[in-house]
C-alpha positions as a Markdown table, in Angstrom:
| # | Residue | x | y | z |
|---|---|---|---|---|
| 1 | Met | -89.2 | 91.9 | -120.2 |
| 2 | Ala | -87.6 | 90.4 | -123.2 |
| 3 | Arg | -86.1 | 86.9 | -122.9 |
| 4 | Arg | -82.4 | 86.7 | -123.4 |
| 5 | Ser | -81.5 | 84.2 | -126.2 |
| 6 | Ser | -77.8 | 83.9 | -125.4 |
| 7 | Ser | -78.5 | 81.6 | -122.5 |
| 8 | Ser | -80.6 | 79.2 | -124.6 |
| 9 | Ile | -78.0 | 79.3 | -127.4 |
| 10 | Leu | -75.3 | 78.5 | -124.9 |
| 11 | Ala | -77.4 | 75.6 | -123.6 |
| 12 | Val | -77.9 | 74.2 | -127.1 |
| 13 | Val | -74.2 | 74.6 | -127.9 |
| 14 | Leu | -73.2 | 72.7 | -124.7 |
| 15 | Cys | -75.7 | 69.9 | -125.5 |
| 16 | Val | -74.4 | 69.6 | -129.1 |
| 17 | Ala | -70.8 | 69.5 | -127.8 |
| 18 | Ala | -71.7 | 66.8 | -125.2 |
| 19 | Leu | -73.4 | 64.7 | -127.9 |
| 20 | Trp | -70.5 | 65.2 | -130.3 |
| 21 | Ala | -68.0 | 64.1 | -127.5 |
| 22 | Leu | -70.1 | 61.0 | -126.7 |
| 23 | Ala | -70.6 | 60.0 | -130.3 |
| 24 | Gly | -66.9 | 60.4 | -131.2 |
| 25 | Pro | -64.3 | 57.7 | -131.1 |
| 26 | Ala | -64.4 | 57.2 | -127.3 |
| 27 | Phe | -63.7 | 53.5 | -127.4 |
| 28 | Val | -60.6 | 51.9 | -129.0 |
| 29 | Ser | -61.0 | 48.6 | -130.8 |
| 30 | Pro | -59.0 | 45.7 | -129.4 |
| 31 | Pro | -55.9 | 44.5 | -131.2 |
| 32 | Pro | -56.4 | 41.6 | -133.7 |
| 33 | Ala | -56.2 | 38.2 | -132.1 |
| 34 | Ala | -52.9 | 36.4 | -132.3 |
| 35 | Arg | -52.7 | 33.2 | -134.4 |
| 36 | Ala | -51.8 | 29.9 | -132.9 |
| 37 | Glu | -48.5 | 29.7 | -134.8 |
| 38 | Asp | -47.5 | 33.1 | -133.4 |
| 39 | Ala | -47.7 | 32.0 | -129.8 |
| 40 | Pro | -44.3 | 31.6 | -128.1 |
| 41 | Arg | -43.3 | 28.1 | -127.2 |
| 42 | Phe | -41.5 | 27.4 | -123.9 |
| 43 | Asp | -39.6 | 24.4 | -122.9 |
| 44 | Gln | -40.6 | 22.3 | -119.9 |
| 45 | Ala | -38.2 | 23.9 | -117.5 |
| 46 | Ala | -39.5 | 27.4 | -118.2 |
| 47 | Gln | -43.1 | 26.1 | -117.8 |
| 48 | Ala | -42.2 | 24.6 | -114.4 |
| 49 | Val | -40.7 | 27.9 | -113.3 |
| 50 | Val | -43.7 | 29.9 | -114.4 |
| 51 | Leu | -46.1 | 27.4 | -112.7 |
| 52 | Gly | -44.1 | 27.5 | -109.5 |
| 53 | Ala | -44.2 | 31.3 | -109.4 |
| 54 | Ala | -47.9 | 31.3 | -110.1 |
| 55 | Leu | -48.5 | 28.9 | -107.2 |
| 56 | Ala | -46.3 | 30.9 | -104.8 |
| 57 | Ala | -48.1 | 34.2 | -105.7 |
| 58 | Pro | -51.2 | 33.7 | -103.5 |
| 59 | Glu | -48.9 | 33.3 | -100.4 |
| 60 | Ala | -47.4 | 36.7 | -101.1 |
| 61 | Ala | -50.8 | 38.2 | -101.7 |
| 62 | His | -52.1 | 37.0 | -98.3 |
| 63 | Ala | -49.1 | 38.3 | -96.4 |
| 64 | Ala | -50.5 | 41.8 | -96.1 |
| 65 | Asn | -53.7 | 40.6 | -94.3 |
| 66 | Gln | -51.8 | 39.7 | -91.1 |
| 67 | Gly | -50.9 | 43.1 | -89.8 |
| 68 | Tyr | -50.8 | 46.3 | -91.8 |
| 69 | Ala | -54.2 | 46.0 | -93.6 |
| 70 | Val | -55.9 | 45.3 | -90.3 |
| 71 | Leu | -54.1 | 48.3 | -88.7 |
| 72 | Gln | -55.3 | 50.5 | -91.6 |
| 73 | Leu | -58.9 | 49.3 | -91.2 |
| 74 | Gly | -58.8 | 49.9 | -87.5 |
| 75 | Trp | -57.6 | 53.5 | -87.9 |
| 76 | Ala | -60.2 | 54.1 | -90.6 |
| 77 | Val | -63.0 | 52.9 | -88.2 |
| 78 | Phe | -61.5 | 55.1 | -85.4 |
| 79 | Ile | -61.3 | 58.2 | -87.5 |
| 80 | Ile | -64.6 | 57.9 | -89.3 |
| 81 | Gly | -66.5 | 56.7 | -86.2 |
| 82 | Phe | -65.0 | 58.7 | -83.3 |
| 83 | Gly | -64.2 | 61.9 | -85.2 |
| 84 | Pro | -67.8 | 63.1 | -85.5 |
| 85 | Ala | -68.6 | 61.8 | -82.0 |
| 86 | Gly | -65.8 | 63.9 | -80.6 |
| 87 | Leu | -67.0 | 66.9 | -82.5 |
| 88 | Phe | -70.6 | 66.5 | -81.2 |
| 89 | Leu | -69.3 | 66.1 | -77.6 |
| 90 | Ile | -67.3 | 69.3 | -77.9 |
| 91 | Tyr | -70.2 | 71.1 | -79.6 |
| 92 | Phe | -72.7 | 70.3 | -76.9 |
| 93 | Asn | -70.3 | 70.6 | -73.9 |
| 94 | Lys | -67.8 | 73.3 | -74.8 |
| 95 | Pro | -68.8 | 75.0 | -78.0 |
| 96 | Glu | -66.5 | 78.0 | -77.3 |
| 97 | Ile | -63.4 | 75.9 | -78.2 |
| 98 | Leu | -64.6 | 75.2 | -81.7 |
């Protein structure tokens, strides 16, 4: 039986297209670095406000660890752990309800 050449041509075309896509401009160059004289200058009061906000930010980040995140973790363990266990229990004891 004769070998079909359309499948090998299609494979070559797909390989060339993949190489062309990978070799193209996939990455964007970063913007040019700002010069020191272009940097904005803040007065001391604005610097104190920004520093205070930065120091208060970790407290806001830790607030979620007290309740809701632990609740989500508990439900994830329950669903992932006991879901398959319940299915096995039903499968071996009452498979007609599946």
